[in-house]
A tleap script that builds the chain and sets N, CA, C and O, in Angstrom:
source leaprc.protein.ff14SB
mol = sequence {
  NMET TYR GLU VAL ASP ASP LEU PHE GLN ASP
  GLY TYR PRO PRO ASN ILE LEU LYS PHE ILE
  PRO SER PRO ALA SER TRP ASN ARG ARG MET
  ARG ARG GLN LEU GLY CYS PHE LEU TYR ASP
  SER LEU ASP TYR GLY CYS LEU GLU LEU LYS
  ASP LEU GLU ASP PHE LEU SER GLN PRO GLU
  VAL LEU GLY SER PRO GLU ILE MET LEU THR
  LYS VAL LEU ILE PRO GLN LYS LEU GLY ARG
  GLU VAL MET GLU ARG LEU ASP VAL MET ASN
  ILE SER GLY THR HIE LEU TYR ASP ASP HIE
  GLU GLY ALA ALA ILE ASP VAL ILE ASN ALA
  TYR ASN TYR ASP ARG LYS SER GLY ARG VAL
  TRP ASP LEU LYS PRO PRO SER THR GLN LYS
  PRO CTHR
}
set mol.1.N position { -31.468 -14.176 55.768 }
set mol.1.CA position { -32.500 -13.893 54.782 }
set mol.1.C position { -32.700 -15.132 53.869 }
set mol.1.O position { -31.848 -16.019 53.802 }
set mol.2.N position { -33.794 -15.153 53.211 }
set mol.2.CA position { -34.181 -16.285 52.377 }
set mol.2.C position { -33.387 -16.242 51.050 }
set mol.2.O position { -33.170 -15.174 50.478 }
set mol.3.N position { -32.981 -17.377 50.599 }
set mol.3.CA position { -32.451 -17.516 49.242 }
set mol.3.C position { -33.669 -17.800 48.349 }
set mol.3.O position { -34.698 -18.276 48.829 }
set mol.4.N position { -33.544 -17.507 47.055 }
set mol.4.CA position { -34.677 -17.750 46.141 }
set mol.4.C position { -35.093 -19.176 46.135 }
set mol.4.O position { -36.290 -19.462 46.089 }
set mol.5.N position { -34.172 -20.080 46.177 }
set mol.5.CA position { -34.505 -21.540 46.109 }
set mol.5.C position { -35.401 -22.011 47.264 }
set mol.5.O position { -36.271 -22.858 47.063 }
set mol.6.N position { -35.192 -21.465 48.472 }
set mol.6.CA position { -35.982 -21.918 49.599 }
set mol.6.C position { -37.010 -20.915 50.071 }
set mol.6.O position { -37.623 -21.125 51.118 }
set mol.7.N position { -37.227 -19.822 49.334 }
set mol.7.CA position { -38.143 -18.753 49.727 }
set mol.7.C position { -39.530 -19.285 49.958 }
set mol.7.O position { -40.165 -18.966 50.963 }
set mol.8.N position { -40.009 -20.101 49.026 }
set mol.8.CA position { -41.399 -20.554 49.081 }
set mol.8.C position { -41.536 -22.028 49.568 }
set mol.8.O position { -42.567 -22.657 49.334 }
set mol.9.N position { -40.546 -22.543 50.210 }
set mol.9.CA position { -40.515 -23.916 50.657 }
set mol.9.C position { -41.684 -24.195 51.611 }
set mol.9.O position { -42.281 -25.270 51.555 }
set mol.10.N position { -42.020 -23.219 52.501 }
set mol.10.CA position { -43.138 -23.410 53.454 }
set mol.10.C position { -44.298 -22.505 53.180 }
set mol.10.O position { -44.988 -22.086 54.110 }
set mol.11.N position { -44.537 -22.190 51.921 }
set mol.11.CA position { -45.675 -21.305 51.580 }
set mol.11.C position { -45.120 -19.917 51.176 }
set mol.11.O position { -44.006 -19.785 50.668 }
set mol.12.N position { -45.919 -18.946 51.417 }
set mol.12.CA position { -45.547 -17.573 51.024 }
set mol.12.C position { -45.239 -16.739 52.297 }
set mol.12.O position { -46.149 -16.333 53.020 }
set mol.13.N position { -43.969 -16.504 52.540 }
set mol.13.CA position { -43.592 -15.812 53.760 }
set mol.13.C position { -44.046 -14.341 53.818 }
set mol.13.O position { -43.980 -13.647 52.803 }
set mol.14.N position { -44.494 -13.863 54.959 }
set mol.14.CA position { -44.965 -12.502 55.083 }
set mol.14.C position { -43.766 -11.527 55.304 }
set mol.14.O position { -42.668 -11.922 55.695 }
set mol.15.N position { -44.054 -10.242 55.030 }
set mol.15.CA position { -43.150 -9.130 55.348 }
set mol.15.C position { -41.793 -9.261 54.687 }
set mol.15.O position { -40.754 -9.009 55.298 }
set mol.16.N position { -41.823 -9.665 53.415 }
set mol.16.CA position { -40.533 -9.780 52.676 }
set mol.16.C position { -40.723 -9.028 51.312 }
set mol.16.O position { -41.769 -9.081 50.666 }
set mol.17.N position { -39.666 -8.359 50.958 }
set mol.17.CA position { -39.568 -7.753 49.621 }
set mol.17.C position { -38.328 -8.326 49.043 }
set mol.17.O position { -37.227 -8.003 49.486 }
set mol.18.N position { -38.478 -9.197 48.031 }
set mol.18.CA position { -37.362 -9.962 47.496 }
set mol.18.C position { -37.303 -9.812 45.985 }
set mol.18.O position { -38.314 -9.984 45.304 }
set mol.19.N position { -36.135 -9.493 45.460 }
set mol.19.CA position { -35.888 -9.413 44.030 }
set mol.19.C position { -35.573 -10.801 43.561 }
set mol.19.O position { -34.684 -11.438 44.126 }
set mol.20.N position { -36.257 -11.313 42.549 }
set mol.20.CA position { -35.965 -12.632 41.996 }
set mol.20.C position { -35.479 -12.412 40.574 }
set mol.20.O position { -36.269 -12.037 39.708 }
set mol.21.N position { -34.211 -12.634 40.315 }
set mol.21.CA position { -33.620 -12.242 38.984 }
set mol.21.C position { -34.023 -13.094 37.831 }
set mol.21.O position { -33.856 -12.653 36.694 }
set mol.22.N position { -34.553 -14.311 38.024 }
set mol.22.CA position { -34.906 -15.140 36.889 }
set mol.22.C position { -36.112 -16.037 37.263 }
set mol.22.O position { -36.310 -16.397 38.424 }
set mol.23.N position { -36.893 -16.373 36.245 }
set mol.23.CA position { -38.073 -17.183 36.534 }
set mol.23.C position { -37.751 -18.650 36.832 }
set mol.23.O position { -36.673 -19.149 36.509 }
set mol.24.N position { -38.706 -19.309 37.448 }
set mol.24.CA position { -38.559 -20.760 37.687 }
set mol.24.C position { -38.598 -21.486 36.352 }
set mol.24.O position { -39.383 -21.139 35.469 }
set mol.25.N position { -37.746 -22.496 36.210 }
set mol.25.CA position { -37.634 -23.208 34.951 }
set mol.25.C position { -38.912 -23.964 34.597 }
set mol.25.O position { -39.143 -24.228 33.417 }
set mol.26.N position { -39.740 -24.319 35.558 }
set mol.26.CA position { -40.918 -25.106 35.319 }
set mol.26.C position { -42.128 -24.240 34.932 }
set mol.26.O position { -43.131 -24.777 34.463 }
set mol.27.N position { -42.054 -22.908 35.119 }
set mol.27.CA position { -43.153 -22.043 34.882 }
set mol.27.C position { -43.103 -21.378 33.508 }
set mol.27.O position { -42.388 -20.395 33.312 }
set mol.28.N position { -43.853 -21.910 32.580 }
set mol.28.CA position { -43.814 -21.443 31.189 }
set mol.28.C position { -44.219 -19.988 31.057 }
set mol.28.O position { -43.601 -19.248 30.292 }
set mol.29.N position { -45.218 -19.571 31.768 }
set mol.29.CA position { -45.693 -18.165 31.722 }
set mol.29.C position { -44.569 -17.240 32.192 }
set mol.29.O position { -44.335 -16.201 31.574 }
set mol.30.N position { -43.875 -17.594 33.262 }
set mol.30.CA position { -42.835 -16.714 33.737 }
set mol.30.C position { -41.638 -16.733 32.781 }
set mol.30.O position { -41.020 -15.687 32.579 }
set mol.31.N position { -41.292 -17.857 32.194 }
set mol.31.CA position { -40.199 -17.891 31.225 }
set mol.31.C position { -40.505 -17.003 30.016 }
set mol.31.O position { -39.619 -16.321 29.500 }
set mol.32.N position { -41.760 -17.017 29.572 }
set mol.32.CA position { -42.104 -16.193 28.390 }
set mol.32.C position { -41.966 -14.714 28.668 }
set mol.32.O position { -41.685 -13.937 27.755 }
set mol.33.N position { -42.164 -14.297 29.946 }
set mol.33.CA position { -42.070 -12.902 30.264 }
set mol.33.C position { -40.597 -12.430 30.296 }
set mol.33.O position { -40.339 -11.226 30.296 }
set mol.34.N position { -39.664 -13.341 30.323 }
set mol.34.CA position { -38.249 -13.030 30.233 }
set mol.34.C position { -37.829 -11.885 31.180 }
set mol.34.O position { -37.056 -11.008 30.795 }
set mol.35.N position { -38.310 -11.905 32.323 }
set mol.35.CA position { -38.033 -10.750 33.212 }
set mol.35.C position { -37.609 -11.210 34.579 }
set mol.35.O position { -37.490 -12.403 34.863 }
set mol.36.N position { -37.390 -10.251 35.392 }
set mol.36.CA position { -37.129 -10.509 36.826 }
set mol.36.C position { -38.432 -10.204 37.567 }
set mol.36.O position { -39.337 -9.564 37.032 }
set mol.37.N position { -38.501 -10.672 38.791 }
set mol.37.CA position { -39.742 -10.549 39.519 }
set mol.37.C position { -39.466 -10.006 40.925 }
set mol.37.O position { -38.352 -10.054 41.446 }
set mol.38.N position { -40.545 -9.492 41.498 }
set mol.38.CA position { -40.483 -8.911 42.787 }
set mol.38.C position { -41.502 -9.608 43.632 }
set mol.38.O position { -42.692 -9.556 43.324 }
set mol.39.N position { -41.075 -10.266 44.702 }
set mol.39.CA position { -41.972 -10.854 45.667 }
set mol.39.C position { -42.188 -9.811 46.779 }
set mol.39.O position { -41.244 -9.410 47.460 }
set mol.40.N position { -43.424 -9.391 46.944 }
set mol.40.CA position { -43.729 -8.295 47.879 }
set mol.40.C position { -44.875 -8.717 48.774 }
set mol.40.O position { -46.027 -8.821 48.354 }
set mol.41.N position { -44.504 -8.965 50.063 }
set mol.41.CA position { -45.559 -9.283 51.059 }
set mol.41.C position { -45.432 -8.358 52.237 }
set mol.41.O position { -45.795 -8.731 53.352 }
set mol.42.N position { -44.923 -7.149 52.022 }
set mol.42.CA position { -44.729 -6.204 53.066 }
set mol.42.C position { -46.096 -5.654 53.531 }
set mol.42.O position { -47.016 -5.506 52.727 }
set mol.43.N position { -46.210 -5.363 54.797 }
set mol.43.CA position { -47.385 -4.742 55.369 }
set mol.43.C position { -47.092 -3.243 55.408 }
set mol.43.O position { -46.452 -2.739 56.330 }
set mol.44.N position { -47.594 -2.530 54.353 }
set mol.44.CA position { -47.274 -1.121 54.213 }
set mol.44.C position { -47.962 -0.286 55.264 }
set mol.44.O position { -47.482 0.804 55.575 }
set mol.45.N position { -49.088 -0.754 55.839 }
set mol.45.CA position { -49.776 -0.035 56.882 }
set mol.45.C position { -48.873 0.082 58.114 }
set mol.45.O position { -48.812 1.144 58.734 }
set mol.46.N position { -48.183 -0.981 58.469 }
set mol.46.CA position { -47.270 -0.956 59.626 }
set mol.46.C position { -46.100 -0.026 59.378 }
set mol.46.O position { -45.536 0.515 60.328 }
set mol.47.N position { -45.722 0.172 58.132 }
set mol.47.CA position { -44.605 1.087 57.823 }
set mol.47.C position { -45.095 2.518 57.609 }
set mol.47.O position { -44.319 3.418 57.286 }
set mol.48.N position { -46.420 2.707 57.800 }
set mol.48.CA position { -47.043 3.985 57.595 }
set mol.48.C position { -46.853 4.475 56.174 }
set mol.48.O position { -46.582 5.655 55.950 }
set mol.49.N position { -46.993 3.583 55.224 }
set mol.49.CA position { -46.918 3.858 53.819 }
set mol.49.C position { -48.132 3.326 53.124 }
set mol.49.O position { -48.790 2.422 53.640 }
set mol.50.N position { -48.467 3.878 51.920 }
set mol.50.CA position { -49.637 3.429 51.203 }
set mol.50.C position { -49.423 2.146 50.443 }
set mol.50.O position { -50.271 1.256 50.502 }
set mol.51.N position { -48.292 2.015 49.714 }
set mol.51.CA position { -48.058 0.887 48.835 }
set mol.51.C position { -46.622 0.840 48.427 }
set mol.51.O position { -45.789 1.573 48.961 }
set mol.52.N position { -46.312 -0.050 47.448 }
set mol.52.CA position { -44.932 -0.201 46.970 }
set mol.52.C position { -44.408 1.088 46.382 }
set mol.52.O position { -43.266 1.477 46.627 }
set mol.53.N position { -45.250 1.752 45.600 }
set mol.53.CA position { -44.858 3.064 45.008 }
set mol.53.C position { -44.394 4.002 46.085 }
set mol.53.O position { -43.335 4.618 45.968 }
set mol.54.N position { -45.177 4.119 47.132 }
set mol.54.CA position { -44.818 5.005 48.250 }
set mol.54.C position { -43.539 4.546 48.900 }
set mol.54.O position { -42.695 5.375 49.241 }
set mol.55.N position { -43.365 3.242 49.086 }
set mol.55.CA position { -42.156 2.698 49.692 }
set mol.55.C position { -40.897 3.059 48.864 }
set mol.55.O position { -39.854 3.431 49.402 }
set mol.56.N position { -41.049 2.929 47.542 }
set mol.56.CA position { -39.908 3.201 46.709 }
set mol.56.C position { -39.573 4.653 46.535 }
set mol.56.O position { -38.473 4.996 46.102 }
set mol.57.N position { -40.545 5.544 46.881 }
set mol.57.CA position { -40.309 6.953 46.752 }
set mol.57.C position { -39.586 7.519 48.016 }
set mol.57.O position { -39.216 8.692 48.057 }
set mol.58.N position { -39.402 6.667 49.015 }
set mol.58.CA position { -38.665 7.083 50.204 }
set mol.58.C position { -37.201 7.347 49.873 }
set mol.58.O position { -36.596 6.610 49.095 }
set mol.59.N position { -36.620 8.420 50.474 }
set mol.59.CA position { -35.208 8.740 50.084 }
set mol.59.C position { -34.250 7.634 50.526 }
set mol.59.O position { -33.246 7.393 49.855 }
set mol.60.N position { -34.531 6.974 51.609 }
set mol.60.CA position { -33.706 5.894 52.075 }
set mol.60.C position { -34.550 4.715 52.528 }
set mol.60.O position { -35.242 4.797 53.543 }
set mol.61.N position { -34.498 3.640 51.796 }
set mol.61.CA position { -35.362 2.473 52.050 }
set mol.61.C position { -34.790 1.668 53.183 }
set mol.61.O position { -33.755 1.021 53.022 }
set mol.62.N position { -35.425 1.690 54.303 }
set mol.62.CA position { -35.047 0.889 55.523 }
set mol.62.C position { -33.543 1.014 55.820 }
set mol.62.O position { -32.916 0.009 56.154 }
set mol.63.N position { -32.972 2.150 55.715 }
set mol.63.CA position { -31.572 2.394 56.102 }
set mol.63.C position { -30.575 1.853 55.101 }
set mol.63.O position { -29.371 1.913 55.351 }
set mol.64.N position { -31.032 1.326 53.973 }
set mol.64.CA position { -30.090 0.776 52.971 }
set mol.64.C position { -29.687 1.842 51.974 }
set mol.64.O position { -30.541 2.524 51.409 }
set mol.65.N position { -28.347 1.994 51.749 }
set mol.65.CA position { -27.935 2.982 50.737 }
set mol.65.C position { -28.023 2.482 49.334 }
set mol.65.O position { -27.880 3.259 48.390 }
set mol.66.N position { -28.258 1.189 49.164 }
set mol.66.CA position { -28.360 0.600 47.866 }
set mol.66.C position { -29.621 0.945 47.136 }
set mol.66.O position { -30.673 1.055 47.765 }
set mol.67.N position { -29.569 1.127 45.804 }
set mol.67.CA position { -30.752 1.378 45.006 }
set mol.67.C position { -31.366 0.004 44.705 }
set mol.67.O position { -30.696 -0.874 44.162 }
set mol.68.N position { -32.633 -0.172 45.058 }
set mol.68.CA position { -33.255 -1.487 44.881 }
set mol.68.C position { -33.905 -1.546 43.479 }
set mol.68.O position { -33.695 -2.501 42.731 }
set mol.69.N position { -34.686 -0.525 43.142 }
set mol.69.CA position { -35.369 -0.498 41.878 }
set mol.69.C position { -35.281 0.912 41.296 }
set mol.69.O position { -35.144 1.894 42.026 }
set mol.70.N position { -35.360 0.987 39.997 }
set mol.70.CA position { -35.408 2.271 39.332 }
set mol.70.C position { -36.686 2.361 38.551 }
set mol.70.O position { -36.980 1.506 37.715 }
set mol.71.N position { -37.432 3.379 38.817 }
set mol.71.CA position { -38.691 3.580 38.099 }
set mol.71.C position { -38.411 4.390 36.871 }
set mol.71.O position { -37.762 5.434 36.932 }
set mol.72.N position { -38.901 3.907 35.751 }
set mol.72.CA position { -38.723 4.628 34.456 }
set mol.72.C position { -40.089 5.087 34.022 }
set mol.72.O position { -41.008 4.277 33.899 }
set mol.73.N position { -40.236 6.360 33.790 }
set mol.73.CA position { -41.515 6.906 33.307 }
set mol.73.C position { -41.406 7.146 31.814 }
set mol.73.O position { -40.498 7.829 31.339 }
set mol.74.N position { -42.330 6.584 31.100 }
set mol.74.CA position { -42.381 6.734 29.668 }
set mol.74.C position { -43.569 7.693 29.326 }
set mol.74.O position { -44.709 7.430 29.708 }
set mol.75.N position { -43.288 8.761 28.629 }
set mol.75.CA position { -44.390 9.702 28.300 }
set mol.75.C position { -45.530 8.966 27.567 }
set mol.75.O position { -45.306 8.115 26.706 }
set mol.76.N position { -46.752 9.338 27.953 }
set mol.76.CA position { -47.923 8.704 27.339 }
set mol.76.C position { -47.931 8.863 25.809 }
set mol.76.O position { -48.424 7.982 25.103 }
set mol.77.N position { -47.410 9.940 25.309 }
set mol.77.CA position { -47.381 10.142 23.894 }
set mol.77.C position { -46.581 9.091 23.120 }
set mol.77.O position { -46.756 8.912 21.914 }
set mol.78.N position { -45.699 8.404 23.848 }
set mol.78.CA position { -44.882 7.330 23.190 }
set mol.78.C position { -45.545 5.959 23.337 }
set mol.78.O position { -45.039 4.981 22.785 }
set mol.79.N position { -46.623 5.861 24.040 }
set mol.79.CA position { -47.278 4.577 24.298 }
set mol.79.C position { -47.601 3.844 23.011 }
set mol.79.O position { -47.318 2.652 22.892 }
set mol.80.N position { -48.182 4.529 22.055 }
set mol.80.CA position { -48.551 3.911 20.771 }
set mol.80.C position { -47.327 3.304 20.105 }
set mol.80.O position { -47.376 2.148 19.684 }
set mol.81.N position { -46.239 4.039 19.998 }
set mol.81.CA position { -45.026 3.558 19.361 }
set mol.81.C position { -44.425 2.343 20.116 }
set mol.81.O position { -43.949 1.388 19.502 }
set mol.82.N position { -44.464 2.409 21.414 }
set mol.82.CA position { -43.919 1.290 22.232 }
set mol.82.C position { -44.754 0.046 21.942 }
set mol.82.O position { -44.189 -1.019 21.692 }
set mol.83.N position { -46.095 0.150 21.970 }
set mol.83.CA position { -46.964 -0.989 21.756 }
set mol.83.C position { -46.767 -1.557 20.352 }
set mol.83.O position { -46.758 -2.772 20.157 }
set mol.84.N position { -46.604 -0.639 19.355 }
set mol.84.CA position { -46.394 -1.131 17.984 }
set mol.84.C position { -45.084 -1.888 17.852 }
set mol.84.O position { -45.026 -2.917 17.178 }
set mol.85.N position { -44.046 -1.396 18.480 }
set mol.85.CA position { -42.747 -2.103 18.429 }
set mol.85.C position { -42.819 -3.428 19.127 }
set mol.85.O position { -42.252 -4.406 18.639 }
set mol.86.N position { -43.503 -3.501 20.268 }
set mol.86.CA position { -43.652 -4.762 20.979 }
set mol.86.C position { -44.403 -5.767 20.073 }
set mol.86.O position { -44.053 -6.946 20.006 }
set mol.87.N position { -45.435 -5.267 19.388 }
set mol.87.CA position { -46.224 -6.136 18.495 }
set mol.87.C position { -45.342 -6.704 17.413 }
set mol.87.O position { -45.440 -7.901 17.143 }
set mol.88.N position { -44.489 -5.933 16.774 }
set mol.88.CA position { -43.600 -6.373 15.718 }
set mol.88.C position { -42.662 -7.437 16.252 }
set mol.88.O position { -42.291 -8.354 15.519 }
set mol.89.N position { -42.267 -7.333 17.527 }
set mol.89.CA position { -41.388 -8.317 18.135 }
set mol.89.C position { -42.128 -9.540 18.689 }
set mol.89.O position { -41.536 -10.375 19.373 }
set mol.90.N position { -43.453 -9.637 18.382 }
set mol.90.CA position { -44.325 -10.686 18.840 }
set mol.90.C position { -44.399 -10.760 20.392 }
set mol.90.O position { -44.472 -11.843 20.972 }
set mol.91.N position { -44.379 -9.622 21.010 }
set mol.91.CA position { -44.567 -9.537 22.401 }
set mol.91.C position { -45.956 -8.980 22.655 }
set mol.91.O position { -46.209 -7.788 22.477 }
set mol.92.N position { -46.842 -9.859 23.071 }
set mol.92.CA position { -48.238 -9.482 23.252 }
set mol.92.C position { -48.751 -10.092 24.538 }
set mol.92.O position { -48.108 -10.966 25.120 }
set mol.93.N position { -49.876 -9.646 24.969 }
set mol.93.CA position { -50.478 -10.219 26.168 }
set mol.93.C position { -50.794 -11.689 25.999 }
set mol.93.O position { -50.601 -12.485 26.918 }
set mol.94.N position { -51.281 -12.046 24.825 }
set mol.94.CA position { -51.567 -13.461 24.544 }
set mol.94.C position { -50.372 -14.331 24.689 }
set mol.94.O position { -50.439 -15.404 25.289 }
set mol.95.N position { -49.234 -13.867 24.124 }
set mol.95.CA position { -47.982 -14.632 24.193 }
set mol.95.C position { -47.440 -14.652 25.626 }
set mol.95.O position { -47.031 -15.708 26.107 }
set mol.96.N position { -47.430 -13.551 26.289 }
set mol.96.CA position { -46.805 -13.484 27.631 }
set mol.96.C position { -47.596 -14.224 28.654 }
set mol.96.O position { -47.028 -14.963 29.458 }
set mol.97.N position { -48.947 -14.045 28.654 }
set mol.97.CA position { -49.784 -14.669 29.664 }
set mol.97.C position { -50.263 -16.071 29.311 }
set mol.97.O position { -50.632 -16.855 30.184 }
set mol.98.N position { -50.249 -16.375 28.001 }
set mol.98.CA position { -50.601 -17.717 27.508 }
set mol.98.C position { -51.982 -18.167 27.961 }
set mol.98.O position { -52.205 -19.338 28.269 }
set mol.99.N position { -52.926 -17.183 27.995 }
set mol.99.CA position { -54.305 -17.567 28.372 }
set mol.99.C position { -55.307 -16.517 27.908 }
set mol.99.O position { -54.936 -15.576 27.206 }
set mol.100.N position { -56.574 -16.668 28.293 }
set mol.100.CA position { -57.620 -15.737 27.849 }
set mol.100.C position { -57.428 -14.335 28.422 }
set mol.100.O position { -57.859 -13.362 27.804 }
set mol.101.N position { -56.796 -14.208 29.578 }
set mol.101.CA position { -56.541 -12.877 30.128 }
set mol.101.C position { -55.606 -12.053 29.244 }
set mol.101.O position { -55.805 -10.855 29.043 }
set mol.102.N position { -54.593 -12.720 28.730 }
set mol.102.CA position { -53.641 -12.057 27.814 }
set mol.102.C position { -54.335 -11.655 26.534 }
set mol.102.O position { -54.077 -10.575 26.002 }
set mol.103.N position { -55.219 -12.513 26.025 }
set mol.103.CA position { -55.935 -12.165 24.801 }
set mol.103.C position { -56.870 -10.968 25.055 }
set mol.103.O position { -57.056 -10.125 24.177 }
set mol.104.N position { -57.439 -10.903 26.229 }
set mol.104.CA position { -58.331 -9.785 26.552 }
set mol.104.C position { -57.473 -8.448 26.637 }
set mol.104.O position { -57.922 -7.389 26.199 }
set mol.105.N position { -56.324 -8.540 27.172 }
set mol.105.CA position { -55.392 -7.391 27.255 }
set mol.105.C position { -55.121 -6.871 25.820 }
set mol.105.O position { -55.165 -5.673 25.543 }
set mol.106.N position { -54.840 -7.836 24.936 }
set mol.106.CA position { -54.545 -7.483 23.514 }
set mol.106.C position { -55.732 -6.787 22.868 }
set mol.106.O position { -55.533 -5.843 22.104 }
set mol.107.N position { -56.955 -7.215 23.145 }
set mol.107.CA position { -58.134 -6.595 22.594 }
set mol.107.C position { -58.241 -5.175 23.091 }
set mol.107.O position { -58.513 -4.262 22.312 }
set mol.108.N position { -58.031 -4.977 24.371 }
set mol.108.CA position { -58.093 -3.599 24.926 }
set mol.108.C position { -57.006 -2.732 24.328 }
set mol.108.O position { -57.251 -1.585 23.956 }
set mol.109.N position { -55.789 -3.285 24.232 }
set mol.109.CA position { -54.675 -2.511 23.675 }
set mol.109.C position { -54.913 -2.140 22.172 }
set mol.109.O position { -54.451 -1.105 21.691 }
set mol.110.N position { -55.650 -3.029 21.461 }
set mol.110.CA position { -55.882 -2.750 20.034 }
set mol.110.C position { -56.668 -1.493 19.805 }
set mol.110.O position { -56.588 -0.917 18.720 }
set mol.111.N position { -57.420 -1.042 20.772 }
set mol.111.CA position { -58.167 0.193 20.648 }
set mol.111.C position { -57.184 1.413 20.792 }
set mol.111.O position { -57.510 2.529 20.388 }
set mol.112.N position { -56.039 1.174 21.347 }
set mol.112.CA position { -55.130 2.272 21.631 }
set mol.112.C position { -53.965 2.407 20.675 }
set mol.112.O position { -53.311 3.449 20.645 }
set mol.113.N position { -53.692 1.379 19.897 }
set mol.113.CA position { -52.578 1.454 18.996 }
set mol.113.C position { -52.888 0.650 17.713 }
set mol.113.O position { -53.817 -0.156 17.683 }
set mol.114.N position { -52.099 0.886 16.671 }
set mol.114.CA position { -52.346 0.283 15.373 }
set mol.114.C position { -51.428 -0.923 15.261 }
set mol.114.O position { -50.209 -0.773 15.177 }
set mol.115.N position { -52.009 -2.121 15.261 }
set mol.115.CA position { -51.238 -3.346 15.119 }
set mol.115.C position { -50.470 -3.366 13.883 }
set mol.115.O position { -50.945 -2.916 12.840 }
set mol.116.N position { -49.248 -3.892 13.956 }
set mol.116.CA position { -48.371 -3.999 12.743 }
set mol.116.C position { -48.347 -5.427 12.238 }
set mol.116.O position { -47.849 -5.670 11.138 }
set mol.117.N position { -48.865 -6.381 12.995 }
set mol.117.CA position { -48.852 -7.765 12.556 }
set mol.117.C position { -50.280 -8.337 12.679 }
set mol.117.O position { -51.177 -7.735 13.271 }
set mol.118.N position { -50.428 -9.489 12.106 }
set mol.118.CA position { -51.701 -10.199 12.255 }
set mol.118.C position { -52.827 -9.593 11.427 }
set mol.118.O position { -53.984 -9.694 11.834 }
set mol.119.N position { -52.552 -8.977 10.301 }
set mol.119.CA position { -53.597 -8.367 9.474 }
set mol.119.C position { -54.033 -9.364 8.392 }
set mol.119.O position { -53.315 -10.288 8.010 }
set mol.120.N position { -55.214 -9.117 7.946 }
set mol.120.CA position { -55.773 -9.997 6.897 }
set mol.120.C position { -54.885 -9.977 5.644 }
set mol.120.O position { -54.639 -11.018 5.034 }
set mol.121.N position { -54.413 -8.793 5.271 }
set mol.121.CA position { -53.598 -8.704 4.064 }
set mol.121.C position { -52.216 -9.340 4.174 }
set mol.121.O position { -51.479 -9.408 3.191 }
set mol.122.N position { -51.864 -9.809 5.383 }
set mol.122.CA position { -50.618 -10.531 5.569 }
set mol.122.C position { -50.738 -11.931 4.962 }
set mol.122.O position { -49.726 -12.550 4.636 }
set mol.123.N position { -51.966 -12.433 4.809 }
set mol.123.CA position { -52.239 -13.772 4.305 }
set mol.123.C position { -52.002 -13.812 2.807 }
set mol.123.O position { -52.360 -12.868 2.102 }
set mol.124.N position { -51.420 -14.859 2.319 }
set mol.124.CA position { -51.291 -15.033 0.883 }
set mol.124.C position { -52.074 -16.274 0.474 }
set mol.124.O position { -51.569 -17.395 0.541 }
set mol.125.N position { -53.316 -16.055 0.048 }
set mol.125.CA position { -54.127 -17.222 -0.299 }
set mol.125.C position { -53.618 -17.923 -1.486 }
set mol.125.O position { -53.000 -17.294 -2.344 }
set mol.126.N position { -53.838 -19.201 -1.593 }
set mol.126.CA position { -53.385 -19.936 -2.779 }
set mol.126.C position { -54.010 -19.392 -4.074 }
set mol.126.O position { -55.152 -18.933 -4.078 }
set mol.127.N position { -53.294 -19.448 -5.096 }
set mol.127.CA position { -53.800 -18.950 -6.373 }
set mol.127.C position { -54.952 -19.798 -6.845 }
set mol.127.O position { -54.935 -21.023 -6.731 }
set mol.128.N position { -55.980 -19.109 -7.391 }
set mol.128.CA position { -57.163 -19.880 -7.906 }
set mol.128.C position { -57.039 -20.113 -9.376 }
set mol.128.O position { -57.868 -20.812 -9.959 }
set mol.129.N position { -55.996 -19.533 -10.023 }
set mol.129.CA position { -55.856 -19.708 -11.471 }
set mol.129.C position { -55.107 -20.995 -11.738 }
set mol.129.O position { -54.196 -21.335 -10.984 }
set mol.130.N position { -55.457 -21.716 -12.776 }
set mol.130.CA position { -54.769 -22.928 -13.185 }
set mol.130.C position { -53.536 -22.533 -14.004 }
set mol.130.O position { -53.613 -21.616 -14.821 }
set mol.131.N position { -52.415 -23.204 -13.801 }
set mol.131.CA position { -51.252 -22.904 -14.567 }
set mol.131.C position { -51.486 -23.178 -16.061 }
set mol.131.O position { -52.192 -24.129 -16.395 }
set mol.132.N position { -50.942 -22.410 -16.923 }
set mol.132.CA position { -51.082 -22.621 -18.344 }
set mol.132.C position { -49.839 -23.235 -18.960 }
set mol.132.O position { -49.802 -23.476 -20.167 }
savepdb mol mol.pdb
quit
């Protein structure tokens, strides 16, 4: 099987599902996301499955007894609180994606939760009064 270091040496290999535990050091966007990654080029049609979700819902994935991924479901009613906490920690689409797509994600999310940072009243304008 491929090691992470040589996985993409000759392009993007087909029919592989590979867990990548850390981002490439040269990729700023990946480093900012501070996560692990999943390279997925499986042909789900050949496996008679719809997609990755369907694949992971199988009781035994390709005969392996090991748990590959764990899906965590967060109730929708907690979404607002989660987004507010991420905002306070300066974790936003703009910061993670480092481009206009991330900023657009933040605009969409702003309709769904109350931002805790970046408000006008956070600014402290210089005093206009002269010292006496």
